[in-house]
N, C-alpha and C positions, 0 to 999 in steps of 0.2 A: 766379718763386718755385721753390725747390727741390722736387723730387718728394716728398721725405719730409715737407715742410711742408704739402703739399696733402692728404696722407693723414690720415684721422681715427682717433682712438682709439675702439675699440668695446668696450663692456661686454657680454659674452656670457653670458646665462643659458641653461639647458638642462634638459630633462626627465631623469628618472632613467635611462631606457634609452639616452639619447644621450650619456651621460658620456664614453664612449671616443671617440666622434666629436668631441665638443666639445674634448677635450684635444688631439686631432690638429689641429683647426682652430687652436687657440691656439698650437701649436708653429710654425705657418706664419708668424706675425708677432708682433713685440713690441708691436704696437698693439692686439692682442686680449687683453682681460683677462677671465678667467673669474670669474663671480659665482655665488653659490649661493642655493638656495631650500630651505627645510625642507618636504619632502613628507611630510605625516603625515595620518592619518585619525582622525576621531572614532569613538567606539564604534559608531555607527550606519553607519559605512562611508563617510560623506561626507567630502570633503577638509577638512583643517585645515592651511592653507598659510601660510607666512611668507617674505617676501622679505627676505633679510638685507641690512642696511646700505642700506635704501631711500633714505635721505637722500643717500648718496654719489653716486647716479646722476642727481641733479638737474642739468640742463644738459648731460648727457652723451649720446652716441650709444649706444643700447641695442639689443640683438638677443636673440631667443629661438630656440633650436634645438629644434624639436618633432618628435615621432613619434606620429602618430595610428594606432598599430598595432592598436588594438581600441577599440570603443565605451567600454569600461570606463575608459580613461585619457584620453579626449578632454575630459571635463568639467573635470577638475582642471587640465589644461593651458590650456583656454580661460579659466578663471578667472584664471590668471596673465597670459595674453596680453591680456585685456581690462583688466587692472590696470596693467601696466607703462607704457603710453603716458600714463596719467593722473598719473604721478609726476614731472611737469614735466621730462621728458626732451627732449633736443634733437631726436632722431628715433628712430623705432622700426622695426626690421626683423624680420619673422617668416620664419625659414627652415624650410620644411616640405618636405624633400626628396621625400617620396612623398605625393602627394595620393590618399588611399586609396579614395575612392568613385568614382574616375575612370572605372571601367568600367561604372558604373551611370548612364549619361547619357541613355539612350534611353527614350522613351515609345512603345511599340509599340501599346498599346491603352489606352483610358480606364481609369484605376485604377492603372496603373503609376506608381510614385513614383521620380522621378529624384533619387536621393540626392546625386549630384554637384552638382546645382543647390542643394540644401539646404545642403551644406557650403560652397559658394561664397558663399551669402547670409550664413551665420554669419560667415565670415571677412571679408566686405565690411563688416560692422558693427563691426569693431574700432575703438575710439575714436581720433579723430585726436589726434596728439601736438602739442606746440608747433611741431614742425618740419613738420607737414602730414600727409598720408596715410601709412599704413603701407606699407612696401615688403614684398612677399610673394615669397619666392624658392622656386620649385618646379622640380623636375627631371623632364623627359620626361613631361609630363602625358598621360594616355591618349588622350583625344580632342581633336583640334585645336580644335574649336569651344568647348571648355570655357574657353578664355581669355576668351570673351565673357560668361561667366556672372558675372564679378565686377563689383561696383558701383564707383562713383567714389571711395569712401573708402579704397580700397587701390590700390596700383600693383603689379600682378603682374609679376614678372620671371621669364620662362620660360627656364631653363637646360637643358643637356643633358650627359649623361655620355659622349657619343660621343668627344670628344677624348681621354678616358682610354683608350678602346678603341683608337683609332688609334695612340696612343703605344705601347701594348702590342703591337699587331700588327707595328709596325716593328721590335720587338726580337726577333721570332721568327726562327729560322734559315731558315724557308721563307717569309719575308715577301713574296718575289716570286711566290709561288704561291697567294696568298690570293684567294679569291672570297667576296663577301658575299652571303648569301641572306636573303630576307625571307619570313616564313611566310604573309603575305597582303598584299593591296593597301594595307591600313591602315598596316602597318609600312613599306612602300615609300614611301608618301606622307610619313610622318613623318620618315624618315631618309635617303632616297636622295641628297638634295642635300649632306648632310654627309659622304657616303661615295662621291662620284661618281668618284673616281679609282681605285676598285676595280672589277673586273668584277663583274657582278651576276647573281643568279638570283632569280626571283620565283616563289614557290609560290602555290597557290590551293586552296581546298577546293571540290571539285565533288561534286554529289549523284549517287550511283549506287544506285538503288533507295531503301532506307531509310537507307543509310549516307552519310556525308560523307567522301570520300577526298581526301587531299592529293596533288596532282599538280604537276609543274613547268610553270609557265605560260610562262616564257621564261628563256633563259640556259642555260649548259652547265657543270656542275660537274666534268666528267671530269678525273681526274688532279690535282685541286687540293685544297688545304686550305680547306674551306668553313666560313665562320663565319655562323651564323644570328643575326640581330640583331632584337631586339624590345624593347618598352619594359618589359614585366613578364612574370613567369611565375607561374602559380598551381599547377595540378596538374602541368604540364609535358607534358601529352598532345600538344599541337600540336607542340612541339619534337621529341618522340620520333617522331611521324609524319613530320615533315620530314626528320629524320635518316635514317629508313629509305628514303625515296624518293631522297634525295641519294646514299646509298651504292649504291642500286640503279642509279643513273645514273652511277656511276663515280667518285664523290668519293673521294679518297685518305684524307682525314681530315675529321672534322666536329667543330666546336666551337660554342659558343653564347655570346652576350652578351645580358644583360638589365640594364637600369638597376635595376629593382626586383625583388629575389628574394623574393617574398611567401611562397611555399611553405607554404600552410596544411596542417595535419595532417601535418607533417614530410614533405611530398611530395618534398623534396630527396633523400630516401633512395633514390628511384628512379634517381638519377644517380651514386651513390657507387660506388667501385671494388669494394665488397663484392658489389654486385649482379651476377649472372651473365647478366642479360638483355641485349638489344640496346642498352639505354640506356647500358651501360658503354662503348659505342663513342665517347662524347664525349671528345675529346682534352683540351680545356679547357672549363670553364664559368665565365665571368666574370660577376660581379655587382658592384654598388657597395655601399657601406655605408649605403644609404638605409633599409634595414629591419634595425635592430640585432639583433633576436632571431634572424634568419636568420644574420647574420654570426657570432654566437656558436655557433650550432648546427653550422655547416659548417667551423669553424676546423680547419685541417690535414687536411681530407678531400678527397682527389682525386676528381674533376677540378676542384674549385672553387678559384678565385682571387678575392680581393676587390680591386677597384680603388677606392681611397678618394676620396670627394668633398671631402676636407678642404681641399685647395689651391684648388679651384674655389669652395667656400663662402667661404674667406678673401678671395678676390678679389671675390666678389659683395658682401661686407660693406663694401667700399670704394666701391661705386657710389653 
């Protein structure tokens, strides 16, 4: 059978803030058809939603591109996500590039609420479509054990943005001088096998009195373009501390890559070229478009560059 005959046509719905990414995904393949939803609210603020041309998706492969960027938008998207598989579709795929509660997976004492587990339970109860369980596509989930939080009614597909970084690094004029640095052991465990052809530096936080100081645990950054790699950034404090210690140990240049640029409270501003502080020393700061609000905020602002997940998502929709 010809390769094109094996591929499936996918009807792709999307939330409001993912429209740009959805359009980029659709450009990747003639087999991806964008579909629309009317996102409205009643006067009391609760969602008033309508899936356009719902009859047309019967017997079709359907996907939804979601962004759980804040608790305020999760309910309306879940309402659609729970409805689409029940419209007699051939299969249903949920693409949630950033799993937002992923860093809240630990219970350190009785009373802590592991919201990552709550989110996984909610997604595990998406109704089964005629084609079987929902496929759930997530990029670079924060804690590796979270893949075991999902129940049997969904099939989680854990993807990574690292191939986009590797492609970009090979384009750099100093590609032969790249060293990859990890801010902690967790980042090393998550990514080192995907980057094992690069020399590596591993940092660690050590306690000195009341402070936690970043130190180099292993590796040598001297004379190299060091790229700090992690799954997500919030305030950016850890990246800044890593950058300082790498420069102090002789790094010629320091850049950073994170799959998810969360940056609450506009914390990305710490890294823009307007800033005269040491943060300005980042040569490049690469993020993906998993967090659409950030992508819009940092557009055309050095040192940021966006590596789009669109091609990777289009490929995942064919699995």
